[in-house]
N, C-alpha and C positions, 0 to 999 in steps of 0.2 A: 048300266045294269045295277039294280039294287042289291045291297049286301044281303046275304042269306041270314035270316033271323032264326034263332033257336027258340024253343018253347019259353026260355027265360027272357026273351025279348032283347038279347044282346048279340052283337056280331062277335063270334069267337076268334076271328082271324088276328086281331091285335094281341089278344091274350096268348094265342098259340105262338105268335112271333116272339113275344116277350119270353115265353117258356123256352123256346129254341135258343134265344140269345143267352139266357141264364145258363142253360145246359152247356153251350159252347164255352162260356166263361168258366164254368166249373171244371170242364174237361181241361182247359188250358191251365187252371190252377193246379189240378191234380198232376198234370204232366210236369209242371214246374217243381213240384214237391218230390217227384220220383227221383231215383238216383240219376246222376248226370251220366249220359252215355259218353262214348269216346269223344275226345276233344274236338275233332274236326268233323262235325256231323251237321249237314245243312238242315236236317229235320229236327235238330235239337230245339225243344221249346224255349230254352234259355236264349236263343238267338233273337227272340222278339219280346218286346215289353208288353204290358197288358193293353196298351193302346194300339198294338199291332205294328209299331215302328221297330226297326232293327236296333238291337242293343249293340254295344261296342263289340261283343263277341260275334254277333250276327254280321256286322260290317266286315270284321276281319275274316269271317268265314267266306263272305262274298269275294273279298279281295284274294283270298287263297285260291278260290275256284278260278278267278281270272288269271292268277299266276300260273295255273295249270293249263291255261289256254281254253277254258270253257267259254261258250258263247253267252251273250246276255240272255238269250232265250233259255238255255239249259240252266243258268243260274236262277232265273226267275222261277222255273218249274221246281228245281230242287229246294229252293228257299221258300217256296209258296208266296212269292211276292209278284207284283205286276211287272210287266216288261218295262214300263216307264221307270219304276223304282230300280230295276236292274240296270237300266241305261244310266240313271243318275249315279248309281254306285260305280258303274264302269268308268264314267267320266271323272269321278272323284279319285278312283284308283289310278287312272292315267295321270291326273294332276299330281298325285302323291308320288309319282315316279314309276308307275307300272310295276313290272317285275323287279325293278331295282329299288323299290320303296323299302323303308324300314318296317319290318314285320312287327306287329304287336303280339304280345304274349297272350295266349288263350288261357282263361281261368282254369 
């Protein structure tokens, strides 16, 4: 199917996708500059770096949720990460000693 052309002769979809991406990046930046919420908050934007990977705080937050007996699925949903990423963190948590591991300090 051919791309829909506007009167300007361009396909607006790539531009609209770029705008949506920029808006998402600006929202993340805004959230990072807002006051830090409580220390143990899975939704805290400081848990993820600008590339979407978990920061040290984000990793510790995952681990603490596993300490509490949360499932990989519930950790994935709370942290807004994939189930595969939660599984990776769960295996790393077990390798670090599980509930007996040395807890890191949260900023």
